[in-house]
N, C-alpha and C positions, 0 to 999 in steps of 0.2 A: 967606156971604150967597148967597141963591138969587134969581135973577132971576124976576120974576113969581110970587113966592111967594104961596100962598093966605093970605088975611087971618088965618085961624086959626093957621097956621104962624108968621106974623109975631108974633102975640100970644104964642105959646109962647116964641119967642126973646126977646121983650121981658121976659117973666116970669122967665126963667132966666139970661140971659146974665151978669148981674152978681151972682148970688146964690151963687156957688161959693166954696169954700175951697181955696186953693192947696196946702196941706199934704194935705188929704183927696184932692185931685185926683191927686197923685203916688201916694198909697197905693192908691187905687182903680184907677189905671192899672196899677200893679205887680201887683195881684191878677189882672188880666186879661192878664198876661204882656206888658204894654205894647203890646198890639195897637191900643188906642184911647186917645185923650186924653179926659180927663174934665173937666167944669167943677168938680167937687168938691162935688156935692150928693148926700148920702146918701138912700137910698130913702124913709125916713119924711118927710124934709123935701121931697123931690121930689114925693111924693104930696100933701103939704099945699099946696105952692105951686101945683100944677096942678089941684087939685080943682075950683076955680071954673070952669076951662076945660072940665070934663066935665059940667057941668049940662046938662039936656035942652035948654035954650035956647041953649047955647053951642057944643057940639061939632058938627062938620060932619055933614051928611046923608049917607046911604049912598052917594049918587052922587058926592059930593066927597071922602069919607073916603079912598079909595085914593090919590088924588093927594096928600092931606095926609100920609099915612103914607109914601109914597115920597119926598116932599120932606124929611120929617124924617130919613129914612134917608140922604139925601144930605148932611146936615150932619155935621160932623166929630165932635162930642163925643157920648159914649155916652149921656148922659142924654136926648138928643133921640130916640135909638133906643128908649129905654125908654118915653118918652111915646108914641111911635108904636105900641108894642105895647099900651099901655093903650087907645089909640083902636081898634086892631084888635080888642081884646076886646069893645068896645062893638058891633061890627058882625059878629062872627064867626058868629053864628047865622043871619044873613041873607045870607051869602055863598052862591054857587052854583058848580058845577063850572067855569063860565066864568071864575071868578077864579083858577083854578089856575096859568095861565101868569104872572099877576101875582105870586102867592105865590112861585112859583119864582124870580122876579127878586129878591124880598126875601130869600129864602134865600141867594142868592149875593151879596147886598149887605152889606158890613161883617160878614161871616160869622164867628161864633164860637158856642160851645155855648149861650150864654144866649138869643140871638135865634133860632137855628136850632131849638132844642128847643121853644121856645114856639110858633113857627110850625108845626112838625111836628105837635105834639099838639093845639093849639087851632085851627089853620087846616086843615091836611090831614086831621088825625084826625076833626074834626067833619064835613068834607065826605065822608070815607070812609064814615061811618056813615049819613049822610042820603042819599047818592047813590052807593051801591056800584057799580052797573052802569056809571055814567059815569066814576067816578074810578079804578076798579081798573086799567083799561088804562094810565092815566097813571102811577099809582104804580108799576105793574110796569115801565114803561119807565124810571122813575127808578132802579130797581135797577141798571140797566146804564149809567147816565149816567157821563160822565167826571169829574164833580165829586163829590168826597168828601162834601160836606155834603148833596148831593141823595141820595146813597146812604144816608147816616145817616137822613135824613128817611124814606125808604122803609122802613127797618128799624124805626124807633121810632114811626111815626105811629099805631100801634094800641095803645100801651101803656096808655091811659086807658080802653079799651073792651074789657075782657077777655072778657065773655060774647059779644060780637059780633065777636071776632077772626076774621079770615079766615086760617085756619091755613095754607092752601096758599100764600097770598101771603107770610105771615110766614116760612114755611120756605124759599120761593124766595129771599127777600131775604137770609136768613142764609146759606144755602148758597153763594150767589154770592160772599160776602165772608168765607167761613169761615176762609180762610188768610191774610187780610189782616194786614199788619204795622202798619196805621194804628191808633193808640190810640183815636181817636174811633169807629171802626167796631167795634173789639173791645169797647169799653165799651157801644156801642149793642146789640150782639148779646146781651151779658149782661143788660142792662136789659130788653130785649124778652122774653127768656126768663123772667126773674124775674117780670115783670108777668103773663105768661100762666100762670105756675105757680100763681098765685092762683086761676085758673079750672080748670086741668087740670095738676096737678103730676106726674101719672103720665106724661103726654106729654112734659113737659119733661125729666124724669129719663131717659126712654127716648131722647130726642133727644141729650142730653148724653153718655150712654153710647155711643150709636151713632157719635158724631162726636168722641169724646174725644181721639183722636190728632191731629185737625186743629184743634180749638178751642184758642184761646189760654188760658193759665192765667187771665188777667184775665176773659175771657168766662165761663169755668167758675165762677170765684169769684163773679162778679156774679150768674150764673144761679142758683146754689145758696145764695145768701147767707142766705135765710130757712129753708132746710131744716135739720132737726135730725138 
C-alpha cells in the first residue's frame, strides 16, 4: 500500500489485486529466478484487464505520469511494474533529457533484465536519438557507474537505432567492460554488437577479431549469431 497514491495507481491496484492465480504466480516468480513475487496474471490477461485504464480519457497526463510510474515500481508484485512500463510507453516520445535522472532511478528500482532492457531501449534509446548532444555525456558517465544495470543500459541503449548508432560511444561502453565476468554485461556486449552488425557487419567482425582474446565466449557467440 502506498500512502498518498495517485488515483490512477489506486485504480490499477483495485483492478488487479484479486485477479491473480496462485499457481501461475509461483511459476512466474520461478521464471524470474524468484527475484519478485507475482500476482499470477499472465500478459494477455494483464493487457485485457488494464486496457480500459489506458484509454485517452483515463491514463495520467505527462506531468503526472512519472509519479504514477514510480509509485507502481514501489509496489511489490511484478505485474504492477509491467503496467508502469505500459504507461511509460505512452509518454516515451514526449520525454526530454531532463527526465534522465528519473529514468536512472527506475533502472535501479526492482532491477532485472525485463524492466532494464525496456527502459534502456525505449527510454534512454529514444532520448539518445532525439537529443544526442544533451544525452551523450550522461550515457558516457553511465559507462563508468558503479551499478551494473546502469552499465548495461549504456551498452544496449542504441540497439534499436542501428543507422544512428554513435559508434565511438558504443565502442567505449564495450571496451570498458570487455573483461567483465558479469553475465548480463557479457550478454549486453554481444547483443549490441549483433544489432550494429545489421548496419556495419565489417566493423563488428573487425572488432571481434581485434578483441577476441578478451571478449567472453558468450559475447562472441551473441555478436556473431547471424553470421554465416
